[in-house]
C-alpha positions as CSV (number, residue, x, y, z in Angstrom):
1,M,31.5,24.6,2.3
2,I,31.0,24.8,6.1
3,Q,30.7,28.6,5.9
4,Q,28.2,28.3,3.0
5,Y,25.9,26.1,5.1
6,I,26.6,27.6,8.5
7,N,22.9,28.1,9.3
8,E,22.1,24.5,8.5
9,F,24.9,23.3,10.7
10,K,23.6,25.4,13.6
11,S,20.0,24.1,13.1
12,K,21.4,20.5,12.8
13,D,19.9,20.1,9.3
14,I,23.4,19.0,8.4
15,I,25.4,16.8,10.8
16,I,29.0,15.8,10.5
17,Y,30.1,12.9,12.6
18,I,33.1,10.6,12.9
19,K,32.8,6.8,12.8
20,E,35.6,4.4,13.4
21,A,35.8,1.5,11.0
22,N,38.7,-1.0,10.4
23,N,41.0,0.9,12.7
24,R,40.5,4.2,10.9
25,K,38.3,7.2,11.4
26,V,35.7,8.0,8.7
27,V,34.0,11.3,8.5
28,R,30.3,11.0,7.6
29,C,27.7,13.7,6.7
30,A,24.0,13.4,7.2
31,V,21.2,15.8,6.1
32,G,17.8,16.4,7.6
33,P,14.4,16.9,5.9
34,D,14.4,20.7,6.0
35,F,17.7,20.7,4.1
36,V,16.3,18.5,1.4
37,T,12.9,20.1,1.0
38,N,13.7,23.8,1.4
39,G,13.4,25.4,-2.0
40,L,12.1,22.2,-3.5
41,N,8.9,22.8,-5.5
42,L,6.7,19.8,-6.2
43,W,3.3,21.7,-6.1
44,D,2.6,21.6,-9.8
45,E,3.8,18.1,-10.6
46,G,1.4,15.8,-8.8
47,S,4.6,14.3,-7.4
48,L,5.0,11.0,-5.6
49,V,8.0,10.6,-3.2
50,W,9.3,7.2,-2.2
51,L,11.5,7.4,0.9
52,G,13.2,4.1,0.7
53,F,15.7,4.4,3.5
54,C,15.5,2.8,7.0
55,Y,13.2,4.5,9.5
56,S,12.0,7.1,6.9
57,G,8.7,7.1,8.7
58,L,10.2,8.5,11.9
59,G,10.6,12.2,12.4
60,S,9.1,14.7,9.9
61,W,10.4,13.5,6.5
62,Q,7.0,12.7,5.0
63,E,5.5,15.8,6.5
64,K,8.2,18.1,5.1
65,F,7.9,16.6,1.6
66,I,4.1,17.0,1.6
67,V,3.6,20.3,3.5
68,N,6.8,22.1,2.6
69,A,7.6,20.8,-0.9
70,G,4.1,20.1,-2.1
71,A,4.4,16.3,-2.9
72,S,1.0,14.7,-3.5
73,A,1.8,11.4,-1.8
74,C,4.7,9.9,0.1
75,L,5.6,6.3,1.0
76,Y,8.0,5.4,3.7
77,W,9.2,2.6,6.2
78,D,8.4,2.5,9.9
79,A,11.6,0.7,10.8
80,A,14.9,-0.7,9.4
81,S,14.1,-2.1,5.9
82,Y,15.9,-4.4,3.5
83,G,17.2,-2.7,0.4
84,V,16.3,-5.6,-1.9
85,I,12.6,-5.5,-0.6
86,D,12.5,-1.7,-1.0
87,I,13.7,-1.8,-4.6
88,A,11.4,-4.6,-5.6
89,L,8.3,-2.9,-4.2
90,A,9.2,0.5,-5.7
91,R,9.7,-1.1,-9.1
92,E,6.4,-3.0,-8.8
93,M,4.6,0.3,-8.0
94,Y,6.1,2.2,-10.8
95,E,5.5,-0.5,-13.3
96,D,1.8,-0.9,-12.3
97,M,1.2,2.9,-12.2
98,C,2.9,3.4,-15.6
99,D,1.1,0.4,-17.3
100,T,-0.8,2.1,-20.2
101,T,-2.1,-1.2,-21.5
102,R,-4.8,-1.0,-18.8
103,W,-8.2,0.7,-19.6
104,T,-7.9,2.8,-16.5
105,P,-4.8,4.1,-14.6
106,V,-3.7,2.5,-11.3
107,T,-3.7,5.1,-8.5
108,V,-1.1,5.0,-5.7
109,G,-3.9,4.4,-3.2
110,F,-5.2,1.3,-5.2
111,W,-1.7,-0.1,-5.5
112,Y,-1.0,0.5,-1.8
113,D,-4.3,-1.1,-0.7
114,N,-3.7,-4.2,-2.9
115,T,0.0,-4.8,-1.9
116,E,1.4,-6.8,0.9
117,K,3.0,-4.0,3.0
118,S,4.2,-5.9,6.1
119,V,7.6,-7.6,5.7
120,K,9.1,-10.2,8.1
121,Y,12.7,-9.8,9.2
122,F,14.9,-12.7,8.0
123,F,16.5,-13.5,11.4
124,E,14.2,-12.0,13.9
125,E,11.1,-14.1,14.4
126,G,7.9,-12.3,14.9
127,K,9.2,-8.9,13.9
128,T,8.2,-6.9,10.8
129,F,8.8,-3.6,9.1
130,N,5.9,-1.9,7.3
131,L,5.4,0.3,4.3
132,L,3.2,3.3,5.1
133,M,1.6,6.0,2.9
134,R,0.5,9.6,3.4
135,G,-1.1,12.0,1.0
136,T,-3.5,11.8,-1.9
137,P,-4.6,8.2,-2.7
138,N,-6.0,9.0,-6.2
139,L,-2.7,10.2,-7.5
140,T,-1.9,8.7,-11.0
141,F,1.0,9.0,-13.4
142,W,-1.3,9.1,-16.4
143,E,-1.9,12.5,-18.1
144,E,-5.4,13.4,-19.0
145,E,-6.4,13.0,-22.7
146,E,-6.7,16.3,-24.5
147,T,-9.4,14.9,-26.8
148,A,-12.7,13.8,-25.5
149,Q,-13.5,10.1,-25.1
150,D,-15.7,8.5,-27.6
151,V,-19.3,8.3,-26.5
152,I,-20.5,4.7,-26.4
153,D,-23.8,3.9,-28.2
154,L,-25.9,2.4,-25.4
155,G,-29.1,1.8,-27.3
156,M,-28.0,-1.6,-28.7
157,Y,-27.6,-3.2,-25.2
158,K,-30.7,-5.2,-24.1
159,W,-29.4,-7.6,-21.4
160,C,-27.5,-6.9,-18.1
161,L,-25.6,-9.2,-15.7
162,I,-24.3,-8.0,-12.3
163,E,-21.9,-10.5,-10.7
164,L,-20.0,-10.3,-7.4
165,M,-17.6,-12.8,-5.6
166,V,-16.6,-12.1,-2.0
167,N,-15.6,-14.0,1.1
168,A,-18.5,-13.5,3.4
169,S,-19.7,-14.5,6.9
170,L,-22.7,-16.8,6.9
171,N,-24.8,-16.3,10.1
172,D,-27.1,-19.3,10.4
173,S,-29.9,-19.5,13.0
174,E,-29.1,-23.2,13.7
175,Q,-25.4,-23.7,12.7
176,G,-24.0,-20.4,13.9
177,S,-21.5,-18.3,12.0
178,Q,-19.1,-19.6,9.3
179,E,-16.9,-18.0,6.6
180,M,-17.4,-18.9,3.0
181,T,-16.6,-17.8,-0.5
182,Q,-19.9,-16.7,-2.2
183,T,-20.8,-15.6,-5.7
184,Y,-24.0,-13.5,-6.2
185,F,-25.5,-12.5,-9.6
186,W,-28.5,-10.7,-10.9
187,S,-29.5,-10.7,-14.6
188,G,-32.3,-9.6,-16.8
189,T,-33.4,-8.1,-20.1
190,G,-34.1,-4.4,-20.4
191,S,-33.0,-1.3,-22.1
192,F,-31.3,2.1,-21.7
193,S,-33.5,5.2,-21.2
194,G,-31.0,8.0,-21.5
195,R,-28.0,6.9,-19.4
196,T,-29.9,4.5,-17.1
197,F,-30.5,0.8,-17.9
198,T,-33.5,-0.7,-16.3
199,S,-34.6,-4.4,-16.1
200,T,-37.5,-5.7,-14.2
201,W,-38.9,-9.2,-14.0
202,D,-41.7,-11.2,-12.3
203,T,-41.5,-14.9,-13.3
204,P,-44.0,-17.4,-11.8
205,G,-42.7,-20.6,-10.3
206,D,-43.7,-24.2,-11.5
207,P,-44.5,-26.5,-8.6
208,V,-44.4,-29.6,-10.8
209,L,-40.9,-28.9,-12.3
210,G,-39.7,-27.2,-9.1
211,F,-38.9,-23.9,-10.8
212,D,-38.6,-21.0,-8.4
213,A,-40.7,-17.9,-8.7
214,S,-38.5,-14.9,-9.2
215,R,-39.1,-11.1,-9.2
216,G,-36.5,-8.4,-9.2
217,S,-35.0,-5.4,-10.8
218,I,-31.6,-3.9,-12.0
219,H,-30.8,-0.2,-12.4
220,V,-27.4,1.0,-13.7
221,T,-26.6,4.6,-14.5
222,V,-23.5,5.5,-16.5
223,D,-21.9,8.9,-17.2
224,E,-22.4,11.0,-20.3
225,T,-19.7,9.1,-22.3
226,G,-20.6,5.6,-21.0
227,W,-17.1,5.0,-19.8
228,N,-18.0,4.9,-16.1
229,V,-20.8,3.5,-14.0
230,I,-22.0,6.3,-11.7
231,N,-24.3,4.0,-9.5
232,F,-26.0,0.7,-9.7
233,S,-28.5,-1.4,-7.7
234,A,-30.1,-4.8,-8.0
235,T,-32.6,-6.9,-6.0
236,E,-34.1,-10.3,-6.4
237,T,-36.6,-12.4,-4.4
238,E,-36.9,-16.1,-5.2
239,V,-39.6,-18.3,-3.7
240,T,-39.7,-22.1,-4.1
241,P,-43.2,-23.7,-4.5
242,E,-44.4,-25.4,-1.3
243,A,-45.4,-28.5,-3.2
244,Y,-41.9,-29.2,-4.4
245,A,-40.2,-32.0,-2.4
246,G,-41.7,-30.8,0.9
247,N,-39.4,-27.7,0.9
248,H,-40.4,-24.1,0.9
249,Y,-37.9,-21.3,1.0
250,T,-37.5,-17.6,0.2
251,T,-34.2,-16.0,-0.8
252,I,-33.8,-12.2,-1.0
253,Q,-30.5,-10.6,-2.1
254,T,-29.8,-6.9,-2.9
255,V,-26.7,-5.0,-3.8
256,H,-25.9,-1.3,-4.5
257,G,-22.8,0.7,-5.1
258,S,-21.1,3.2,-7.4
259,H,-18.1,4.2,-9.6
260,V,-17.0,1.2,-11.7
261,A,-14.7,1.8,-14.6
262,L,-15.1,0.4,-18.1
263,T,-12.8,-2.5,-18.8
264,S,-14.1,-3.8,-22.2
265,P,-15.6,-1.1,-24.5
266,S,-17.8,-3.0,-27.0
267,P,-19.6,-5.5,-27.2
268,P,-20.2,-6.9,-24.7
269,L,-19.8,-3.8,-22.6
270,V,-18.0,-4.7,-19.3
271,Y,-17.4,-2.6,-16.2
272,S,-15.4,-4.4,-13.6
273,F,-13.3,-4.2,-10.4
274,S,-11.0,-6.7,-8.8
275,G,-8.9,-6.5,-5.7
276,K,-8.9,-6.9,-2.0
277,D,-10.9,-3.8,-1.1
278,I,-14.0,-4.3,-3.1
279,T,-15.9,-1.8,-0.9
280,E,-14.5,0.8,-3.3
281,V,-17.4,0.0,-5.6
282,V,-19.8,-2.2,-3.6
283,Q,-21.4,-0.2,-0.7
284,S,-23.8,-2.8,0.5
285,L,-24.8,-6.5,0.0
286,E,-27.7,-8.1,1.8
287,Y,-28.7,-11.7,1.7
288,R,-31.5,-13.5,3.5
289,H,-32.5,-17.1,3.1
290,E,-35.5,-18.6,5.0
291,M,-36.2,-22.3,4.6
292,K,-39.1,-24.4,5.9
293,E,-38.6,-28.1,5.5
294,Y,-41.5,-30.4,6.4
295,G,-42.9,-27.8,8.7
296,S,-39.7,-26.8,10.5
297,G,-38.2,-23.4,10.2
298,Q,-34.6,-22.4,9.5
299,T,-33.2,-18.9,8.8
300,S,-29.9,-17.9,7.3
301,T,-28.3,-14.5,6.6
302,I,-25.1,-13.5,4.9
303,E,-23.4,-10.3,5.9
304,L,-20.2,-8.7,4.5
305,T,-17.4,-8.3,7.0
306,D,-14.2,-6.3,7.2
307,Y,-12.1,-9.3,6.1
308,F,-14.3,-10.4,3.2
309,C,-11.3,-10.3,0.9
310,G,-8.5,-12.2,2.4
311,A,-4.7,-11.8,1.7
312,N,-4.8,-14.6,-0.8
313,M,-8.1,-13.8,-2.4
314,N,-8.9,-11.5,-5.3
315,C,-12.6,-10.6,-5.1
316,Y,-14.2,-9.3,-8.2
317,F,-17.3,-7.4,-9.3
318,R,-18.5,-6.8,-12.8
319,I,-21.4,-5.4,-14.8
320,K,-21.9,-6.8,-18.2
321,F,-24.2,-5.5,-21.0
322,S,-24.9,-7.7,-24.1
323,V,-26.9,-6.9,-27.2
324,N,-29.2,-9.8,-26.7
């Protein structure tokens, strides 16, 4: 055997060492990344490699699997890991990515972004080990359908709701900045023209009953099958009549984004996304609230922040079409 792998021994891709244990000497053999990946062909498979051993993020293991062997993505640990944690996370990933009961496949990047990747050591306070990823985030285990998807009949849908829940930062001109969970929504009647749904409204307010004046619009464009939203936008301005209870305020909110997958095919037609990184579908959200109470002025704005979906929070976004 040694003669067969003489070059690997010389380049230290194979290392033999002796370890003493229980008053006896044990011969161990270790192999390096070149020995494992040389001749390994993963280029045509869209392969995912899980390096579950301790310190697998050190050295060139992940690079050799991706650059030399052609793996599409690789996951690995940056320090000593616990086998029980490693097995549990690997199983969770494979089960989620192989779950064909979903309407759309789970990519390795989506699973990684929505998984707690930092693990605390049991007996070393303050120290952690972390799961890292390198490669293509949109890798999926699902095979593409050979037959074309059914084209959804869009003409029947006459009403649209866009709804978004996030954890946002409220920047108030008087009270300063504070974090809060906020839900925004836009809704209106309209229709599809081709692959774009349009709704516009301009509703007068009622100073006696205190109804706000509202004007706004919704635009949603789907792909040729109707199974994916290509882009969307919505805006609304609300104005409270000055005569109502001495208050007068204006609220303006807008949203736009792209690429939301179908989650409920018919009817109602629902495209949705949930998870910690909702910026995958929502590119911008603006909110401005200006209030004048008995002649005094107060201004508030809400802005999205990097932490607007916390570790224990599942933000969501959905576009819903109904027939009436």
